[in-house]
N, CA, C, O and the ligand as a Tripos MOL2 file, in Angstrom:
@<TRIPOS>MOLECULE
protein
  237   235    60     0     0
PROTEIN
NO_CHARGES

@<TRIPOS>ATOM
      1 N        -135.3700 -150.9680   51.3260 N.3       1 MET1
      2 CA       -134.6600 -151.7780   52.5730 C.3       1 MET1
      3 C        -135.6920 -152.6380   53.2470 C.2       1 MET1
      4 O        -136.7610 -152.1560   53.6230 O.2       1 MET1
      5 N        -135.3800 -153.9330   53.4090 N.am      2 LYS2
      6 CA       -136.2630 -154.8810   54.2810 C.3       2 LYS2
      7 C        -135.5760 -155.3730   55.2920 C.2       2 LYS2
      8 O        -134.3690 -155.5990   55.2160 O.2       2 LYS2
      9 N        -136.2250 -155.5670   56.2460 N.am      3 ALA3
     10 CA       -135.5790 -156.3990   57.5010 C.3       3 ALA3
     11 C        -136.8110 -157.5510   57.9450 C.2       3 ALA3
     12 O        -137.9910 -157.5190   57.5950 O.2       3 ALA3
     13 N        -136.3110 -158.3010   58.5960 N.am      4 VAL4
     14 CA       -137.0440 -159.2950   58.8580 C.3       4 VAL4
     15 C        -137.6210 -159.4110   60.3960 C.2       4 VAL4
     16 O        -136.9130 -159.6070   61.3840 O.2       4 VAL4
     17 N        -138.6960 -159.2890   60.3970 N.am      5 ASP5
     18 CA       -139.3230 -159.4290   61.6840 C.3       5 ASP5
     19 C        -138.8510 -160.7230   62.7000 C.2       5 ASP5
     20 O        -139.3030 -161.7990   62.3100 O.2       5 ASP5
     21 N        -138.1470 -160.7830   63.7420 N.am      6 PRO6
     22 CA       -137.6580 -161.8350   64.3520 C.3       6 PRO6
     23 C        -138.7350 -162.6420   65.1270 C.2       6 PRO6
     24 O        -138.4750 -163.7040   65.6930 O.2       6 PRO6
     25 N        -139.9460 -162.0710   65.1120 N.am      7 VAL7
     26 CA       -140.6790 -162.9350   65.9420 C.3       7 VAL7
     27 C        -141.7170 -163.6200   65.0180 C.2       7 VAL7
     28 O        -142.0740 -164.7260   65.4250 O.2       7 VAL7
     29 N        -142.2310 -163.2300   63.9560 N.am      8 CYS8
     30 CA       -142.9210 -163.9350   63.0420 C.3       8 CYS8
     31 C        -142.4570 -164.1190   61.6520 C.2       8 CYS8
     32 O        -143.1360 -164.7140   60.8160 O.2       8 CYS8
     33 N        -141.3500 -163.6310   61.4190 N.am      9 GLY9
     34 CA       -140.6540 -164.0050   59.8980 C.3       9 GLY9
     35 C        -141.0470 -163.1880   59.0020 C.2       9 GLY9
     36 O        -140.4570 -163.3410   57.9330 O.2       9 GLY9
     37 N        -142.1040 -162.0760   59.0290 N.am     10 MET10
     38 CA       -142.3600 -161.3820   58.0910 C.3      10 MET10
     39 C        -141.5260 -160.3700   57.4170 C.2      10 MET10
     40 O        -140.8490 -159.7790   58.2590 O.2      10 MET10
     41 N        -141.3260 -159.9610   56.2590 N.am     11 SER11
     42 CA       -140.5690 -159.0410   55.6850 C.3      11 SER11
     43 C        -140.9600 -157.8140   56.2850 C.2      11 SER11
     44 O        -142.1820 -157.7800   56.4320 O.2      11 SER11
     45 N        -140.2700 -156.6090   56.7600 N.am     12 VAL12
     46 CA       -140.6310 -155.3260   57.1490 C.3      12 VAL12
     47 C        -139.9740 -154.1120   56.2960 C.2      12 VAL12
     48 O        -138.7560 -154.0600   56.1240 O.2      12 VAL12
     49 N        -140.6840 -153.3370   55.8810 N.am     13 ASP13
     50 CA       -140.0150 -152.1230   55.2010 C.3      13 ASP13
     51 C        -139.3100 -151.2290   56.0130 C.2      13 ASP13
     52 O        -139.9800 -150.4080   56.6400 O.2      13 ASP13
     53 N        -138.1980 -151.2240   56.1170 N.am     14 ILE14
     54 CA       -137.4850 -150.2880   57.2310 C.3      14 ILE14
     55 C        -138.1000 -148.9890   57.2200 C.2      14 ILE14
     56 O        -138.6290 -148.5130   58.2240 O.2      14 ILE14
     57 N        -138.0470 -148.4220   56.1420 N.am     15 GLU15
     58 CA       -138.4680 -146.8830   55.7640 C.3      15 GLU15
     59 C        -139.8020 -146.7000   56.4940 C.2      15 GLU15
     60 O        -140.1430 -145.5990   56.9270 O.2      15 GLU15
     61 N        -140.5230 -147.7640   56.6160 N.am     16 LYS16
     62 CA       -142.1010 -147.4880   56.8160 C.3      16 LYS16
     63 C        -142.4680 -148.0450   58.0560 C.2      16 LYS16
     64 O        -143.6210 -147.8940   58.4600 O.2      16 LYS16
     65 N        -141.3820 -148.8600   58.9100 N.am     17 ALA17
     66 CA       -141.7450 -149.5360   60.0370 C.3      17 ALA17
     67 C        -141.9570 -148.4480   61.1450 C.2      17 ALA17
     68 O        -141.2830 -147.4570   61.4270 O.2      17 ALA17
     69 N        -143.0810 -148.9400   61.6680 N.am     18 LYS18
     70 CA       -143.3960 -148.0730   62.8710 C.3      18 LYS18
     71 C        -142.8420 -148.7070   64.2370 C.2      18 LYS18
     72 O        -142.4130 -148.0610   65.1930 O.2      18 LYS18
     73 N        -142.9360 -150.0600   64.1390 N.am     19 TYR19
     74 CA       -142.4630 -150.7620   65.2020 C.3      19 TYR19
     75 C        -141.0140 -151.1270   65.3490 C.2      19 TYR19
     76 O        -140.6410 -151.9860   64.5500 O.2      19 TYR19
     77 N        -140.2430 -150.7390   66.0650 N.am     20 LYS20
     78 CA       -138.8150 -151.1730   66.1190 C.3      20 LYS20
     79 C        -138.2410 -150.7160   67.5200 C.2      20 LYS20
     80 O        -138.5860 -149.7440   68.1920 O.2      20 LYS20
     81 N        -137.2810 -151.6650   67.7860 N.am     21 THR21
     82 CA       -136.7540 -151.7430   69.1360 C.3      21 THR21
     83 C        -134.9590 -151.9500   68.8040 C.2      21 THR21
     84 O        -134.4740 -152.5280   67.8320 O.2      21 THR21
     85 N        -134.2440 -151.3040   69.9020 N.am     22 VAL22
     86 CA       -132.9660 -151.6780   70.0570 C.3      22 VAL22
     87 C        -132.6390 -152.6680   70.8960 C.2      22 VAL22
     88 O        -132.9950 -152.5440   72.0680 O.2      22 VAL22
     89 N        -131.9020 -153.8500   70.4930 N.am     23 TYR23
     90 CA       -131.6280 -154.8320   71.7240 C.3      23 TYR23
     91 C        -130.1540 -155.0840   71.3460 C.2      23 TYR23
     92 O        -129.8270 -155.5210   70.2430 O.2      23 TYR23
     93 N        -129.1080 -154.7180   72.5320 N.am     24 LYS24
     94 CA       -127.9160 -155.0720   72.3570 C.3      24 LYS24
     95 C        -126.9940 -154.3750   71.1890 C.2      24 LYS24
     96 O        -125.9750 -154.8930   70.7320 O.2      24 LYS24
     97 N        -127.4710 -153.2550   70.8380 N.am     25 GLY25
     98 CA       -127.0070 -152.3690   69.9640 C.3      25 GLY25
     99 C        -127.4940 -152.6580   68.5050 C.2      25 GLY25
    100 O        -127.0010 -151.9810   67.6020 O.2      25 GLY25
    101 N        -128.3610 -153.5460   68.2300 N.am     26 ARG26
    102 CA       -128.9020 -153.9420   66.8850 C.3      26 ARG26
    103 C        -130.3880 -153.2640   66.8580 C.2      26 ARG26
    104 O        -130.9900 -153.0380   67.9070 O.2      26 ARG26
    105 N        -130.9040 -152.9740   65.6370 N.am     27 VAL27
    106 CA       -132.0640 -152.4890   65.6510 C.3      27 VAL27
    107 C        -133.0090 -153.6420   64.7990 C.2      27 VAL27
    108 O        -132.7030 -154.2650   63.7820 O.2      27 VAL27
    109 N        -134.1670 -153.6830   65.5340 N.am     28 TYR28
    110 CA       -135.0800 -154.7370   65.2750 C.3      28 TYR28
    111 C        -136.4310 -154.2010   64.6870 C.2      28 TYR28
    112 O        -136.9060 -153.2060   65.2330 O.2      28 TYR28
    113 N        -137.0300 -154.7040   63.7330 N.am     29 TYR29
    114 CA       -138.2270 -154.1700   63.0160 C.3      29 TYR29
    115 C        -139.2350 -155.1790   63.0710 C.2      29 TYR29
    116 O        -139.0030 -156.3840   62.9790 O.2      29 TYR29
    117 N        -140.4080 -154.6390   63.2280 N.am     30 PHE30
    118 CA       -141.5670 -155.6510   63.7470 C.3      30 PHE30
    119 C        -142.8410 -155.0290   62.8810 C.2      30 PHE30
    120 O        -142.9910 -153.8090   62.8020 O.2      30 PHE30
    121 N        -143.6940 -155.9120   62.2740 N.am     31 CYS31
    122 CA       -144.7010 -155.8700   61.4860 C.3      31 CYS31
    123 C        -145.8130 -155.2330   62.3150 C.2      31 CYS31
    124 O        -146.6860 -154.5600   61.7680 O.2      31 CYS31
    125 N        -145.7860 -155.4520   63.6940 N.am     32 SER32
    126 CA       -147.0100 -155.0800   64.4570 C.3      32 SER32
    127 C        -146.4990 -154.7380   66.0650 C.2      32 SER32
    128 O        -145.4000 -154.9750   66.5660 O.2      32 SER32
    129 N        -147.4610 -154.2230   66.5590 N.am     33 ARG33
    130 CA       -146.9120 -153.6990   68.0550 C.3      33 ARG33
    131 C        -146.9440 -155.2470   69.0490 C.2      33 ARG33
    132 O        -146.3140 -155.5200   70.0700 O.2      33 ARG33
    133 N        -147.9140 -156.0420   68.2890 N.am     34 TRP34
    134 CA       -147.8700 -157.3160   69.0930 C.3      34 TRP34
    135 C        -146.5550 -158.0530   68.8540 C.2      34 TRP34
    136 O        -146.0830 -158.5800   69.8620 O.2      34 TRP34
    137 N        -145.9340 -158.1810   67.8200 N.am     35 CYS35
    138 CA       -144.5510 -158.6070   67.8630 C.3      35 CYS35
    139 C        -143.6350 -157.9420   68.4270 C.2      35 CYS35
    140 O        -142.7270 -158.6160   68.9130 O.2      35 CYS35
    141 N        -143.5710 -156.8110   68.5270 N.am     36 LEU36
    142 CA       -142.5320 -155.7910   69.2470 C.3      36 LEU36
    143 C        -142.6550 -156.3730   70.6270 C.2      36 LEU36
    144 O        -141.6380 -156.8090   71.1680 O.2      36 LEU36
    145 N        -143.9340 -156.4200   71.3050 N.am     37 GLU37
    146 CA       -144.0590 -156.6530   72.4520 C.3      37 GLU37
    147 C        -143.4880 -157.9580   72.8440 C.2      37 GLU37
    148 O        -142.8060 -158.0720   73.8630 O.2      37 GLU37
    149 N        -143.7770 -159.0300   71.9860 N.am     38 GLU38
    150 CA       -143.4820 -160.2320   72.2330 C.3      38 GLU38
    151 C        -142.1860 -160.4520   72.2370 C.2      38 GLU38
    152 O        -141.7060 -161.2520   73.0400 O.2      38 GLU38
    153 N        -141.3610 -159.7270   71.2740 N.am     39 PHE39
    154 CA       -139.8240 -159.6300   71.3090 C.3      39 PHE39
    155 C        -139.1550 -159.0920   72.7570 C.2      39 PHE39
    156 O        -138.2210 -159.6820   73.3010 O.2      39 PHE39
    157 N        -139.6820 -158.0730   73.2040 N.am     40 GLU40
    158 CA       -139.2090 -157.2540   74.4410 C.3      40 GLU40
    159 C        -139.7150 -158.4540   75.5550 C.2      40 GLU40
    160 O        -139.0320 -158.5530   76.5740 O.2      40 GLU40
    161 N        -140.6040 -159.1450   75.4330 N.am     41 LYS41
    162 CA       -140.8300 -159.9790   76.6020 C.3      41 LYS41
    163 C        -139.6980 -161.0930   76.9280 C.2      41 LYS41
    164 O        -139.3090 -161.4290   78.0470 O.2      41 LYS41
    165 N        -139.2070 -161.6510   75.4900 N.am     42 ASN42
    166 CA       -138.3210 -162.5940   75.6650 C.3      42 ASN42
    167 C        -137.3540 -162.4450   74.4170 C.2      42 ASN42
    168 O        -137.3300 -163.3210   73.5530 O.2      42 ASN42
    169 N        -136.6440 -161.4360   74.3530 N.am     43 PRO43
    170 CA       -135.7350 -161.2780   73.0610 C.3      43 PRO43
    171 C        -134.7990 -162.4390   72.8110 C.2      43 PRO43
    172 O        -134.6610 -162.8160   71.6470 O.2      43 PRO43
    173 N        -134.1220 -163.0620   73.8160 N.am     44 GLU44
    174 CA       -133.2930 -164.0680   73.5860 C.3      44 GLU44
    175 C        -134.0110 -165.2600   73.0810 C.2      44 GLU44
    176 O        -133.2680 -166.0710   72.5270 O.2      44 GLU44
    177 N        -135.3280 -165.5900   73.1320 N.am     45 PHE45
    178 CA       -135.8500 -166.5170   72.6800 C.3      45 PHE45
    179 C        -135.9290 -166.5410   71.0040 C.2      45 PHE45
    180 O        -135.5490 -167.4200   70.2300 O.2      45 PHE45
    181 N        -136.4880 -165.4070   70.7660 N.am     46 TYR46
    182 CA       -136.7220 -165.1140   69.3680 C.3      46 TYR46
    183 C        -134.9970 -165.0750   68.5510 C.2      46 TYR46
    184 O        -134.8200 -165.4770   67.4010 O.2      46 TYR46
    185 N        -134.0630 -164.6020   69.2940 N.am     47 LEU47
    186 CA       -133.0460 -164.7530   68.6750 C.3      47 LEU47
    187 C        -132.3920 -165.6070   68.4860 C.2      47 LEU47
    188 O        -131.7290 -165.6520   67.4500 O.2      47 LEU47
    189 N        -132.3390 -166.6460   69.4710 N.am     48 THR48
    190 CA       -131.9880 -168.1170   69.4140 C.3      48 THR48
    191 C        -132.5940 -169.1910   68.5090 C.2      48 THR48
    192 O        -131.9990 -169.9690   67.7630 O.2      48 THR48
    193 N        -134.0480 -169.0550   68.7590 N.am     49 SER49
    194 CA       -134.9080 -169.9460   68.1790 C.3      49 SER49
    195 C        -135.1850 -169.5960   66.6960 C.2      49 SER49
    196 O        -135.2760 -170.4780   65.8430 O.2      49 SER49
    197 N        -135.3230 -168.2230   66.4090 N.am     50 GLY50
    198 CA       -135.7430 -167.8440   65.0290 C.3      50 GLY50
    199 C        -137.3340 -167.5760   65.1650 C.2      50 GLY50
    200 O        -138.0530 -167.8050   66.1370 O.2      50 GLY50
    201 N        -137.6050 -167.1360   64.1610 N.am     51 PRO51
    202 CA       -139.1910 -166.7260   63.9510 C.3      51 PRO51
    203 C        -139.9250 -167.8940   64.2320 C.2      51 PRO51
    204 O        -139.4620 -168.9800   63.8810 O.2      51 PRO51
    205 N        -141.1370 -167.8130   64.8880 N.am     52 ARG52
    206 CA       -142.1190 -168.6140   65.2420 C.3      52 ARG52
    207 C        -143.3160 -168.8680   64.1590 C.2      52 ARG52
    208 O        -144.0070 -169.8860   64.1240 O.2      52 ARG52
    209 N        -143.4180 -167.8330   63.3510 N.am     53 GLY53
    210 CA       -144.4760 -167.8820   62.5420 C.3      53 GLY53
    211 C        -145.4980 -167.0240   63.0830 C.2      53 GLY53
    212 O        -145.3200 -166.6860   64.2530 O.2      53 GLY53
    213 N        -146.5440 -166.5880   62.4920 N.am     54 MET54
    214 CA       -147.6470 -165.7760   63.2090 C.3      54 MET54
    215 C        -148.6900 -166.7790   63.7660 C.2      54 MET54
    216 O        -149.5140 -167.3800   63.0770 O.2      54 MET54
    217 N        -148.5370 -166.8810   65.1500 N.am     55 PRO55
    218 CA       -149.5100 -167.7390   65.7810 C.3      55 PRO55
    219 C        -150.9670 -167.2120   65.7610 C.2      55 PRO55
    220 O        -151.2370 -166.0950   65.3190 O.2      55 PRO55
    221 N        -151.8320 -168.0070   66.2260 N.am     56 SER56
    222 CA       -153.1980 -167.4120   66.1910 C.3      56 SER56
    223 C        -153.3600 -166.6200   67.5450 C.2      56 SER56
    224 O        -153.1510 -167.1030   68.6580 O.2      56 SER56
    225 N        -153.7310 -165.4410   67.3020 N.am     57 HIS57
    226 CA       -153.9660 -164.7760   68.8600 C.3      57 HIS57
    227 C        -154.8910 -163.5960   68.2840 C.2      57 HIS57
    228 O        -155.1740 -163.2990   67.1240 O.2      57 HIS57
    229 N        -155.2250 -163.0850   69.3990 N.am     58 SER58
    230 CA       -156.3300 -162.0640   69.2010 C.3      58 SER58
    231 C        -155.7970 -160.7080   69.6220 C.2      58 SER58
    232 O        -154.9470 -160.5810   70.5030 O.2      58 SER58
    233 N        -156.3590 -159.6580   68.9220 N.am     59 GLY59
    234 CA       -155.6000 -158.3270   69.1770 C.3      59 GLY59
    235 C        -154.1620 -158.3550   68.6990 C.2      59 GLY59
    236 O        -153.4450 -157.3650   68.8410 O.2      59 GLY59
    237 ZN       -144.4950 -159.7280   62.9770 Zn       60 ZN60
@<TRIPOS>BOND
     1     1     2 1
     2     2     3 1
     3     3     4 2
     4     3     5 am
     5     5     6 1
     6     6     7 1
     7     7     8 2
     8     7     9 am
     9     9    10 1
    10    10    11 1
    11    11    12 2
    12    11    13 am
    13    13    14 1
    14    14    15 1
    15    15    16 2
    16    15    17 am
    17    17    18 1
    18    18    19 1
    19    19    20 2
    20    19    21 am
    21    21    22 1
    22    22    23 1
    23    23    24 2
    24    23    25 am
    25    25    26 1
    26    26    27 1
    27    27    28 2
    28    27    29 am
    29    29    30 1
    30    30    31 1
    31    31    32 2
    32    31    33 am
    33    33    34 1
    34    34    35 1
    35    35    36 2
    36    35    37 am
    37    37    38 1
    38    38    39 1
    39    39    40 2
    40    39    41 am
    41    41    42 1
    42    42    43 1
    43    43    44 2
    44    43    45 am
    45    45    46 1
    46    46    47 1
    47    47    48 2
    48    47    49 am
    49    49    50 1
    50    50    51 1
    51    51    52 2
    52    51    53 am
    53    53    54 1
    54    54    55 1
    55    55    56 2
    56    55    57 am
    57    57    58 1
    58    58    59 1
    59    59    60 2
    60    59    61 am
    61    61    62 1
    62    62    63 1
    63    63    64 2
    64    63    65 am
    65    65    66 1
    66    66    67 1
    67    67    68 2
    68    67    69 am
    69    69    70 1
    70    70    71 1
    71    71    72 2
    72    71    73 am
    73    73    74 1
    74    74    75 1
    75    75    76 2
    76    75    77 am
    77    77    78 1
    78    78    79 1
    79    79    80 2
    80    79    81 am
    81    81    82 1
    82    82    83 1
    83    83    84 2
    84    83    85 am
    85    85    86 1
    86    86    87 1
    87    87    88 2
    88    87    89 am
    89    89    90 1
    90    90    91 1
    91    91    92 2
    92    91    93 am
    93    93    94 1
    94    94    95 1
    95    95    96 2
    96    95    97 am
    97    97    98 1
    98    98    99 1
    99    99   100 2
   100    99   101 am
   101   101   102 1
   102   102   103 1
   103   103   104 2
   104   103   105 am
   105   105   106 1
   106   106   107 1
   107   107   108 2
   108   107   109 am
   109   109   110 1
   110   110   111 1
   111   111   112 2
   112   111   113 am
   113   113   114 1
   114   114   115 1
   115   115   116 2
   116   115   117 am
   117   117   118 1
   118   118   119 1
   119   119   120 2
   120   119   121 am
   121   121   122 1
   122   122   123 1
   123   123   124 2
   124   123   125 am
   125   125   126 1
   126   126   127 1
   127   127   128 2
   128   127   129 am
   129   129   130 1
   130   130   131 1
   131   131   132 2
   132   131   133 am
   133   133   134 1
   134   134   135 1
   135   135   136 2
   136   135   137 am
   137   137   138 1
   138   138   139 1
   139   139   140 2
   140   139   141 am
   141   141   142 1
   142   142   143 1
   143   143   144 2
   144   143   145 am
   145   145   146 1
   146   146   147 1
   147   147   148 2
   148   147   149 am
   149   149   150 1
   150   150   151 1
   151   151   152 2
   152   151   153 am
   153   153   154 1
   154   154   155 1
   155   155   156 2
   156   155   157 am
   157   157   158 1
   158   158   159 1
   159   159   160 2
   160   159   161 am
   161   161   162 1
   162   162   163 1
   163   163   164 2
   164   163   165 am
   165   165   166 1
   166   166   167 1
   167   167   168 2
   168   167   169 am
   169   169   170 1
   170   170   171 1
   171   171   172 2
   172   171   173 am
   173   173   174 1
   174   174   175 1
   175   175   176 2
   176   175   177 am
   177   177   178 1
   178   178   179 1
   179   179   180 2
   180   179   181 am
   181   181   182 1
   182   182   183 1
   183   183   184 2
   184   183   185 am
   185   185   186 1
   186   186   187 1
   187   187   188 2
   188   187   189 am
   189   189   190 1
   190   190   191 1
   191   191   192 2
   192   191   193 am
   193   193   194 1
   194   194   195 1
   195   195   196 2
   196   195   197 am
   197   197   198 1
   198   198   199 1
   199   199   200 2
   200   199   201 am
   201   201   202 1
   202   202   203 1
   203   203   204 2
   204   203   205 am
   205   205   206 1
   206   206   207 1
   207   207   208 2
   208   207   209 am
   209   209   210 1
   210   210   211 1
   211   211   212 2
   212   211   213 am
   213   213   214 1
   214   214   215 1
   215   215   216 2
   216   215   217 am
   217   217   218 1
   218   218   219 1
   219   219   220 2
   220   219   221 am
   221   221   222 1
   222   222   223 1
   223   223   224 2
   224   223   225 am
   225   225   226 1
   226   226   227 1
   227   227   228 2
   228   227   229 am
   229   229   230 1
   230   230   231 1
   231   231   232 2
   232   231   233 am
   233   233   234 1
   234   234   235 1
   235   235   236 2
@<TRIPOS>SUBSTRUCTURE
     1 MET1         2 RESIDUE 1 A MET
     2 LYS2         6 RESIDUE 1 A LYS
     3 ALA3        10 RESIDUE 1 A ALA
     4 VAL4        14 RESIDUE 1 A VAL
     5 ASP5        18 RESIDUE 1 A ASP
     6 PRO6        22 RESIDUE 1 A PRO
     7 VAL7        26 RESIDUE 1 A VAL
     8 CYS8        30 RESIDUE 1 A CYS
     9 GLY9        34 RESIDUE 1 A GLY
    10 MET10       38 RESIDUE 1 A MET
    11 SER11       42 RESIDUE 1 A SER
    12 VAL12       46 RESIDUE 1 A VAL
    13 ASP13       50 RESIDUE 1 A ASP
    14 ILE14       54 RESIDUE 1 A ILE
    15 GLU15       58 RESIDUE 1 A GLU
    16 LYS16       62 RESIDUE 1 A LYS
    17 ALA17       66 RESIDUE 1 A ALA
    18 LYS18       70 RESIDUE 1 A LYS
    19 TYR19       74 RESIDUE 1 A TYR
    20 LYS20       78 RESIDUE 1 A LYS
    21 THR21       82 RESIDUE 1 A THR
    22 VAL22       86 RESIDUE 1 A VAL
    23 TYR23       90 RESIDUE 1 A TYR
    24 LYS24       94 RESIDUE 1 A LYS
    25 GLY25       98 RESIDUE 1 A GLY
    26 ARG26      102 RESIDUE 1 A ARG
    27 VAL27      106 RESIDUE 1 A VAL
    28 TYR28      110 RESIDUE 1 A TYR
    29 TYR29      114 RESIDUE 1 A TYR
    30 PHE30      118 RESIDUE 1 A PHE
    31 CYS31      122 RESIDUE 1 A CYS
    32 SER32      126 RESIDUE 1 A SER
    33 ARG33      130 RESIDUE 1 A ARG
    34 TRP34      134 RESIDUE 1 A TRP
    35 CYS35      138 RESIDUE 1 A CYS
    36 LEU36      142 RESIDUE 1 A LEU
    37 GLU37      146 RESIDUE 1 A GLU
    38 GLU38      150 RESIDUE 1 A GLU
    39 PHE39      154 RESIDUE 1 A PHE
    40 GLU40      158 RESIDUE 1 A GLU
    41 LYS41      162 RESIDUE 1 A LYS
    42 ASN42      166 RESIDUE 1 A ASN
    43 PRO43      170 RESIDUE 1 A PRO
    44 GLU44      174 RESIDUE 1 A GLU
    45 PHE45      178 RESIDUE 1 A PHE
    46 TYR46      182 RESIDUE 1 A TYR
    47 LEU47      186 RESIDUE 1 A LEU
    48 THR48      190 RESIDUE 1 A THR
    49 SER49      194 RESIDUE 1 A SER
    50 GLY50      198 RESIDUE 1 A GLY
    51 PRO51      202 RESIDUE 1 A PRO
    52 ARG52      206 RESIDUE 1 A ARG
    53 GLY53      210 RESIDUE 1 A GLY
    54 MET54      214 RESIDUE 1 A MET
    55 PRO55      218 RESIDUE 1 A PRO
    56 SER56      222 RESIDUE 1 A SER
    57 HIS57      226 RESIDUE 1 A HIS
    58 SER58      230 RESIDUE 1 A SER
    59 GLY59      234 RESIDUE 1 A GLY
    60 ZN60       237 GROUP 0 **** ****
C-alpha cells in the first residue's frame, strides 16, 4: 500500500512509513520528518494547495 506525502508528493510505503500524523480523522504519511513538520505547521495549506514538490532545504 502506498500513500502520497501531501507535502512533497512522493509515494510513501504505508507499512514502512516512520512519519505519520492524524489530521481531522485521516492519517497522512510522510517521506521524512521535515515533511511531517511542515505539514503540522500548516496542514490546511498542503491539503488545499496540494504537494509543493521537494524544495531546496537543509536538514
Ligand atoms: Zn516528503
